[in-house]
N, C-alpha and C positions, 0 to 999 in steps of 0.2 A: 485635580481635586480628589480627595479621598472619598471613596464610595463604599458604603457598607455592603457586605455580601447579603444577597437576598436569602430569605428562609427557603431551604430546599425541601420540596415535597416529594420529589421522585415520582415513580409510577409503578403500577402493579401489573404483573403478568400471571396468568393462570397456566401452570405447567403440568402436563400429564406425566404420570409415572408408570413404569412397567408393572409395578405391583402397588396396590393400595390406591386410595383416592388422589385426585389431582391436588397440587399444592399451590398456594399463593406465594409469589416471589416479589419482594419489594426491591426495586432497582433505583440506585441513585448514582450521581457522578461525583468524582473527586479527582484532584490533580495528583498524578504520579510523580516519581522522583525526577522525571525529565521535564515536568511542567505541563505535560499533555493530559487532557481529560480522559478518564477511564470510567467504565461502568463497574459498579459493585452490586452484587445480588445477595439478598438475605431471605431465607425461607421464613415466612410469617407463620404459616400453619397450613393445614389441609382444609379441603372444602367441607369436611365433616365438622370441623371446629368452627369455620366461618363460611356458612352456606352462600352468603351473598358478598358481592364486591364491596358494598358499603360496610359490612361488618369487618372485612379484611382491612379496609382503609383505617377503621377505628383502631384496629390492632397494631397498626404501624406507627401510631402517635408516639409511643415511647421510643421506638427506633429512630424516628425523625428527630426527636428531642436530643438523643444522645449525640448526633452528628452536627446539630445546629446550636448547641449550647452557647458557643461564643459568637454566634452570628445574629442577624436580625431576627428577633423573636416576636415582632408585633402581631403576627397572625397565629400564635400558638394557642390551641384550645387547652382547657383545663385537663382534658383526658390525657394529654401528653405527660403531665405531671403525675397523674394517677397511674398510668401504665408503667412509667419508669420506676415509680415507687414500688409498685407490685413486683416488678422484676428484680429490683436491686436492694431495696431498703426495708423490707418487711422485718419485724422482730424475729429473732432466732427461735424463741419459744413457740412451739406449734400452736398452743391454745391462743396466744396473743395474735399470732399471724392469721389464724383462722377467723378470729373476730374482726380484725382490721379488714381482711379481704371481704368479709360479708358486708360490713358497713359500706365499703367503697363500691362493691359490685352492685348491691341492691338499692343503695340510697344516693350516694354522692355521684357516681358515674352517670346514672340515668338522668339526673336533674341537671348537673353542671358540666358533664363531659364535653358537650358541644359548644360551651360558652367560652369566649376568649378570656384568658386569665385576668386581664385588667377589668373585665366586666363582672367578675364574681365579687359583688359588693357586700359589705357587712350587713346592711339593713335588709337586703334581699335574702341573705342566708338566714338571718334571724327570723324573718317572717316565714320562710320556708320551714325551718325547724319547728316553729310554734304550731304549724299546721300538720305535722307528721303524727300519725296515730301510734306513737311510741311513748314509753315511760320517760319522764324527765331525765333520768340517769342515762338512758340510751341516747337521748338527744345530746346530752353533754358529751358522751363519748364521740359522737359524730362530729360535733364542733371541735373536739380535741384533735381528731385525725385530720380535719381540714386545716387546723392550725399547723400541724406537722407538715402537711403538704405545702403550705405557703413558705414554711421555713426552708424546705428543700428547693422550692422554686427560686428562692433568693440565692441559695448556694449554687444552683445551676445557672444563675444569672439570667433568669427569665423575668424577674422583676428587680428593681433597684435595691441594693443592699441597705441603703440609708433610709428606706421606708419602713414604717411600722407594719408588723404583721396585721393585716386587716381583721383577722379572726379574733384579735384581742378585744375588738369592739362588740363582738357578738355575745349576747347574754342569753342564757337558757334558764328560765325560772324553775327553781326546785331541783336542778340537776345534782346538787350536792346533798339532797335530803332523801332519806328512805321513805317510800310510800307507807310502809308499815314498820314499826319499831320491832326489832327482833325480841322474841320472848325467851327467857331463860327458864328451863325446866327445873322443878324442885327435885330433890333426891328421890322422893316418893314417886313422882311422875316418871323420872328416868328409869327407875326399877320396874314400874308397870309397863313402860315401853319395851324394855329388854325382854320381858316375859312373852311378848308377842312377836319377837323377831327370831328368824331362823338363821342358821349359819350359812355363809360367813358374815352376814350383816350384823349379827349379834356381837361377835368379837370385834368387828370393825368399829362399831359404835363405842364399845368400851375403850378401845385404843384411842379413838378420836377424843373422847371425853377426858381420859386420863392425861394425854399428852398435848391436847390442844392443837391437833393437826387439821389441815384442810383435807377434804375428801380425796383430792388428787394425791396428796402426800401419803394418806393411808393406803390408797390403791397402789402406790409406787413402792411400798416397803418390801424389802427382800430380807431373807434370814441372815445374810451376812452383814446387815446394817446394825445388828445387835452385838454388843460386848457384854456377854452374860456375866463374866467375872467382875467387871466394874459396874454392872447394871446400868448401862448407858445405851442409847441408840443414836445413830448418826443419820439425820434427815438429809438426803442428797439428791432426790429425784421426785418427780410427780408422774402420774399416769392420767392423761387427759385425751378423751375422744379417740381411744385406741392407740395412742402414741406415748412412748416414754419421753418425758420432757424435763427441762430444768425446773428447779423450784421457782416459785413466783418471784421472790425477792432474794437479795444477797443474804439478808438476816435469816431467811428461812433455812439456809444451808448451815445447820448447826447440830451440836450434840445435846441430848436431853437426858436427864436422869430417869431411870425406870424403877418405880416402886417394886419392892420384892413381891407384893401380891400380884401385880400386873405381870412381872417376870414369870412367876409360878403359873399363872393362867395361860400365858403364851406358850410356855414349854409343854404344858399339858395339851394345848390346842395342836401344837406341832406333833406330839406323840400320837394323837388321835387321827390327824388328817394327813400328815406328811412326815412320817418318821425318818425317811431316807432323804429328806430335802437337802439340797446343796446350798451353799452361801448365796448363789445367784438365783435361787428359786424364789418365787413370789410368795408372800404370806397369804395373799388372797388372789390366787391365779385367775378366778373368774369374775373378779370385781369389775373389769372393763366391759363385761357382757350385760351388766345390770342396766 
């Protein structure tokens, strides 16, 4: 009679090192080419990262998931999905990855990490989200990342592929609405604002207003992005939380016309602030410090 392979938990060892803190080593068994069982050891991290054995065990969830994907997964906690997603599937954009990591680490993992996957129910998630002291839009983001996690759980065969993603049933009231409607400044108000701004914020605001750029795109501008002859600029990067990043969307990577008045202002700004600037130099080199 066919018998499914049991989910393999393995075991932990604390291993001293000649230099630095001790490390936690996760050990599991597998069959070698001869059919005999052999031990495999993976360093989980050191005791500074995971002071207790319980914390080290939680850190092995993703590793266990990777070797048990095609096996019996009845006893897999939701943290296994979270850990593997954090290790392998975070978005490439630093800003997006940073937000996802924050939502998972501070909200999803503490609440649902120790719960079996099949016990993470839509109604329970909806009630939990409604009780969080967060803006509706933030709650919507958390629901979305949990939806992504369940999609990956299906791909990793932790839940049946023919089942509907349970997070589709979760509703977050007001998540698609702004708490406050954005206010558009009049020309007079914008001029009054500029009078009170110092450089480089003064010029950054003019660039943002004239070209319709995000703050990250303004901070990511380099002098080589400008084609002065054709009066165009190519938007191709952002600068977020101290990191050079891709632009937010595919459509953001584009060329825009530059009015002659803006071109004149920027060339004058360059003459005053960075006359010897190279193409790879930033327009606003200290923007990331603000």
